[in-house]
N, C-alpha and C positions, 0 to 999 in steps of 0.2 A: 503494499499499500504506500510505500514512500514515494513512488512515482506520482501517486495521485495527491497525497496529502502534504508533500514536502514543500517548505517555503524557501524560495530562492531569491528573495528580495529582503532588503532591510526594512524594518518596520517604519522608520521615519521617512524612508523614500516612498513607501506605500501611501502614508498619509499625504505627503506632498503631491503625489500623482492623483490621489483622490479628489483633492480640491474641495472648496467650499460649495461650488456649484451642484455637485451630486450629493456631497455631504454624508454618504452612507457609513462605511466602516470607520472612516476618519472620525466622523461625528460621534459615533458610538463609543470610541475607545480613547478620545483625547482628554476626557475629563471635564467637559464643559458642564456647568450647572444645569440641572433639570428645574427650570423655573416656568411654571404656568401661569402666565399673567391673565389668560382669558378666563372670565367668570362664566362663560356660556358653556353649555353642555351639548354634545353631538352624539347621535346614535346613527350608525351607518349600517347598511346590509353589506355583507361580504360573501361573494359567490366563488365557489370552486367545483371541481368535478371529481376528485378522487373521494373514496369513502372516508368518513370522519376520522377513523382511527389510523389513517395511513401514515407512514413515516413522514412524508413531506408536510402534512398538516402539523403533526407534532413538533417537527424539527424547524419548520419555516413559516408556513402560511398562518395557521392559527397561532403559532408562537408569536408572530409579529402583531397580530390583533391584540393578544394579551399584553404584550410589552407596551403597545401604545397606550392601552387602558392604564397600566401600571405607571408609566412615566407622566402621564397627563393627570394622575391622581383621581381617575374616574371621570374626567371631563370628556373623554371619548370612549365610547363603547360600541360593540359590533353585535349585530344579529347574524350569526354564521349559517351558511347554506351550502354544506358540502355535498358530494355525491350527485351533482346534477339536480338537486332538489329545487333549485330557483331556475336555472338555465342549463341548456345542454352544453357539453364540453366544448363543442366548436363554436359556441355563441357567447363565451364569457366576455371577450373583448368588446363585442357590440353592445352587450348588456350594460357594461361600465360606460362606454362611449355615450350611449343613449339615455343614461340615467335610470335604467331599470334597477340597477344596483349602484351604489355610489362608489364602492370598492370591490375589488375582486383580482383575478389573475389573468394574464395574457399569455397563452402558449405561442411561443415563437413560430414553431413549424406549423401550427394550425392557421396562422395569419400570413404565412409566407407569400401568398399570392397578392396580398394587399400591402402589408406593411414588411417590405422585403429586406431592409437594411440590417435589422437585428439578426437575420439569418447568418450573418458572418460568424456568430457563435458556434454554428453547426459545421464549419469547415472541417473535413474529415482529418483526423490525426493532428488537430491543432491544440488539443488539451495537453498541457504539461503538468500543471498541478493547480490546485484551487488558488493559491497566492498569485501566480502568474496570470491565470485566467481572469480573476477579478480585477487585476491591475489593468489589463488590456481593456477590459469592459469600461472601466472608469475613464481611461483615456479616450475611448470612443465617445462616451458621455460628454466629456469636456470639448470634444471636437465638433459637437453639434448633434449627437444623437438624441438628446432630451428634447431639443427643439424639433427634431423630426417626429418624435412621439406626440409632441403638442399639436403637429399639423394634423394629426388623427384623433384629436380630442381627449387625450389622456395624459397623465404625468406618472412617471415611474417613481415609486417612493422606496421600493426595496428590490434590488437586483437578486437574481438567483441563477446559479449554475447548477444543473441537475447532476446527480451521481452518473458516472460514465456509463454508456450503453455497451452491452455485450450481446451475444447471440445464444438464445435459448431455443434448441431445436426438439422437435418431437421424436419419440422413439422410432417412429416409421421413417423419418427422413434420415436419422442417424447423425453422428458427430461431425463437426467442422474441424478438419485437421490440417487443411491446406486452402488455398484460394480457390482451386477448381471445385471444392466441395459446396461452395456457395452458388454454382451455376445452376439456374432455374429454381433456386430455392425461394418459395413465397414467404416473404418476411413482412410482419407487421411493422410498419413505419409510420411515424407521425406525420410525414410529409416534408416539404421544404427540401433543403439540400442534404438532409439525411437520407431522403429517398434517392437522390442523385448518387450519393455515395454507395448505397446498396446496388444500384444499377451498374455503377462503375466496376464493382466487384463481381458482377455477373449474376446477381439475385434479382428477383422480381418483387419490388416493393408494393405492398397492399396498404393503402391509407385507410385505416379504420380507427375509430376512438378506442382508447385502452379499455373502457368497460365491456366492449364487444369481443375482446381478444380471447377470452376463455372459450367461449361457444366456437369461435372460428378455429381454434387449435383442435377442439373435439372433433369438429366436422371435417377437418382436413382442408378447409379454405386457406389455412396458413400451415406452413411447415415450421416457421421460426418466428420467435419474438425478438424484437430489439427495443428494450426499454430500460430505464434505470432500474437496477436489480431490487432496490427496496420497494419499488412501485409494483413489481411483479408479485410480491407477497400480498399487497393490498387487494389484488384481484385473485389471489390464490392460483397463480399461474405455475407454481411448482407442481401442481397436481397433473399437468398436462405437458410436462417437459421431461425429456430423456437425457439430454446433454447440454452442457454449457461450455461455450468457447468465449475467451475474453481477450479479444483484440484491443478493447477499450478504444474503438476507432472514432467515436464521436460523443458529443454531449449537446445539450441546447439549454435554454432557459424558460422559466415560467415566472417573470417579474410580477410583483404586486403593482397594481395601478390604481389611480384615482380618477374619477371624472374630472376633466380639466376645469370646468366651471366651479365645481365643488372645491377643487384645490385651490383655485384663485380667490375663492371666497373665505378661506380659512385664515386666522391670524398667523403671523409669522411664527409665534412660539409653538402652535399646534403643527404647523408644517415641519418645523425643526424636529419635533418629538417623532413624527412619522419617519423622517429620514433616520434619525438616531436609532429608532427601533429596527430599522432595516439593517444597520450594521450589526446590531445584536443578532438578528436573525441569521446573517451570514455566518457569523462565528459559531452560532449554535448548530447550524446544520453540519459544518465540518466536524465539530465535537461529537455530535449525536451519530453521525455516520460511522465513525470509527466504532463507537460502542455498539451500534446496530449490526455492523458486520461481524463483529467478534461474537456477540451473544445471541444473534437471531439468525443473520443471513447464512452463515456457514454451517451452524448446526442444523438448520432447517433443511438446507441443501443435502446434507449427509443423511438425514433421517428420511428424506423423500427418496433416496436411492438414486439421485441424479449424478451422472458422471461428469466431473469437471475435466475437460480435455485440455491438457497443456499445449499451447501454440508455439512452435518453435520461432525464434526471433526472426529468422529469415523468411518465414511465411507472413509474419506481421509486416515485415518491410515490403514483400511483394504486394500485400493489400494496400499499404500506404502509397506505393508508387502507382497502383492502379487508380487510386483516387485523385491523382494530380490533375486530371482534366476538370474536376469538379472545382478546383480553386480558379482555373481559368475561367470556366463558365461563370462563376460568381462574380468575378471581376468585370467580365464583359457585359453582364446583365445589370450590374449595380454600381459600377465605379463612378459614373457621371450623375448619378441621382443626388437630388438635394444639393445641388451646387458643388458637385464633386465630393461630397462627404463619404461616398462609398470608397473612393480612392485613398482618401485619408485614413479611413478605418482599416482598410487592406494593408497599408504600409505599417500601421501600428502592430497588427498581427504578425506580419513577416518579421518586423524588427525584433520581436520577443520570442518567437518559436520557429522561425524559418518557414520553409514550404517544401512539400514533397518534390 
């Protein structure tokens, strides 16, 4: 796990890169006083799509809600609507934008066809570790990505990088031991450039919401799942899995957003608290993921009788090189958008992790 969780940047440089503009982790950890000057009280709806007891709720989404309430000393509270109880998974962004819910989450791959620039987070084999990934994202926000989100009617208050994606295959399909084993494999993919990566490696991406994955694996509509491993357990997908291959080829994000009109109406101290809580949520997810992997994920995989298939480094490198055209495609399609913001963001990523 060192590759995933390791920190390769100095903390003071992280804060400097974060800047006041995005305010998230730097605000959460630099020790600014928590002073709520606003006497008003706010109660917001908060919509998500995973089950209420999922890892991501406990570690990030609902954790953020509770932290905002705590830091605001009860001035802000949330009515939580997990598991698509308010809106469907692929409608969360529109629900926040249109004011159906004041706050919620935005799945980057679900909105790839409309809000395309954040999909840079999905470039295959661009994840080095959480510290580097969050640093790159903050630099992108400083370069203009927050303004880009504003153009779609929302404000990002808490960034999120999901746990890295792996391949969970059915017993019928068999294990993934080399690049060729992916050829023709029907893989559940959330869409966006993660689907492009699957295609580049020879697989057939199937874009379906995660709540439908279990039935699709049972029926053979899918041969493979590619999701964050903690989310697999939220949907009991270990029950329909025979093998796990971990190239850790991609990740994406599901940031927490606020309706832009609502955001602009809030006092500065409440805005600050929401950003501050986002920083706490980022740190909490990294901490809780380590614990979850040790105490839940690996024991459950073993108990379910799933074979974890070692992937030789040379095969991972072959997969990485196969995905090089996806980087070119992203740049060609997005580089000039929003006044060249895509080009600036691409340069930031290459500067920190290189390219295939």
